[in-house]
C-alpha positions in Angstrom: 76.1 48.9 -49.0 76.8 45.6 -47.2 74.4 42.7 -47.5 73.5 40.2 -44.8 72.2 36.7 -44.8 68.8 36.2 -43.1 67.2 32.9 -42.3 63.4 32.9 -42.2 61.2 30.0 -41.0 57.6 31.4 -40.8 55.3 33.8 -42.6 58.2 35.6 -44.3 59.0 32.5 -46.3 58.0 32.3 -50.0 54.2 32.4 -50.3 53.7 33.6 -46.7 51.8 36.6 -45.6 55.0 38.5 -44.6 57.1 37.6 -47.6 56.5 41.1 -49.0 58.8 42.4 -46.3 61.6 40.7 -48.2 60.8 42.4 -51.5 64.1 43.5 -53.0 66.0 40.7 -51.1 67.8 38.0 -53.0 66.4 34.5 -52.4 69.4 32.2 -51.8 67.4 29.0 -51.4 66.0 26.6 -48.9 68.1 26.1 -45.8 68.0 24.1 -42.5 69.4 25.0 -39.1 71.9 22.9 -37.3 70.1 20.5 -34.8 70.5 23.0 -31.9 67.0 24.5 -31.6 63.6 23.9 -30.3 60.8 25.3 -32.5 57.7 26.8 -31.1 54.3 28.0 -32.4 52.9 31.1 -30.8 49.1 30.9 -30.9 49.6 29.4 -34.4 50.3 32.9 -35.7 54.1 32.7 -36.0 56.9 30.4 -35.1 60.1 30.9 -33.1 63.5 29.2 -32.8 65.1 28.8 -29.4 68.6 27.6 -28.9 69.0 24.6 -26.5 72.0 22.7 -25.1 70.5 19.3 -25.8 67.5 17.9 -27.5 67.5 20.2 -30.4 66.1 19.7 -33.9 67.0 20.9 -37.3 64.4 23.4 -38.6 63.7 24.0 -42.3 63.4 27.5 -43.7 64.7 29.9 -46.4 67.8 31.9 -46.7 67.8 35.5 -48.2 70.4 38.1 -48.8 69.1 41.4 -47.4 70.4 44.9 -47.1 70.4 46.8 -43.9 67.6 48.9 -45.2 65.3 45.9 -45.9 66.1 44.6 -42.4 65.6 47.9 -40.7 62.7 49.4 -42.6 60.6 46.4 -43.7 61.4 43.1 -41.9 62.1 44.1 -38.3 59.2 46.5 -37.8 56.7 43.6 -38.6 58.2 41.1 -36.1 56.2 40.4 -32.9 57.6 41.3 -29.5 58.1 37.6 -28.6 61.0 37.5 -31.1 64.4 39.1 -31.2 67.1 39.3 -33.8 70.0 36.9 -33.2 72.6 34.7 -34.9 71.9 31.1 -35.5 73.9 28.2 -37.0 72.9 26.5 -40.2 73.3 22.8 -41.0 76.4 23.6 -43.0 78.1 25.2 -39.9 77.8 28.8 -41.2 76.1 31.5 -39.2 73.3 33.8 -40.3 70.9 36.3 -38.8 67.4 35.0 -37.8 64.6 35.9 -35.5 64.7 33.9 -32.2 62.2 33.4 -29.4 63.0 35.5 -26.3 63.5 33.2 -23.4 60.7 34.9 -21.3 58.2 34.3 -24.2 58.5 30.5 -23.9 56.3 30.5 -20.9 53.6 32.7 -22.4 50.1 31.4 -23.1 49.6 29.9 -26.5 53.3 28.8 -26.9 53.5 25.2 -28.1 56.7 23.2 -28.9 56.4 22.0 -32.5 60.0 20.8 -32.9 58.9 17.5 -34.2 56.4 18.9 -36.8 59.0 19.3 -39.6 58.8 23.1 -39.9 56.2 25.8 -39.9 54.5 24.8 -43.2 54.2 21.2 -42.0 52.8 22.4 -38.7 50.2 24.5 -40.3 49.2 21.7 -42.7 48.7 19.5 -39.8 46.3 22.0 -38.2 44.3 22.3 -41.4 45.6 25.8 -42.2 
């Protein structure tokens, strides 16, 4: 069975409440996106990347090697409707799968640009969570 690389930057990271969805996946290590994205908090429940033409930031996260089964049966079913599966660029120029914000979700109530926070964990720490 083929394996895929998956970048995560929210609750699916190590120690996060959704990391169990990656049980059986191989942790490849910390990773950072290319500076091509804005990073959003949705009601401080989960984050989302959104590609931009200019004014982007590098976003820290983690990289995993996953099977199609892990992706299909465990990770994707737990993702919120504001996100969609897509391909992103990492700082090293390689591509990987990741969840991204749907464009229409950017205007929803409770969506805040946290691009300058330094990642999801830094954002939550700054909010006292």
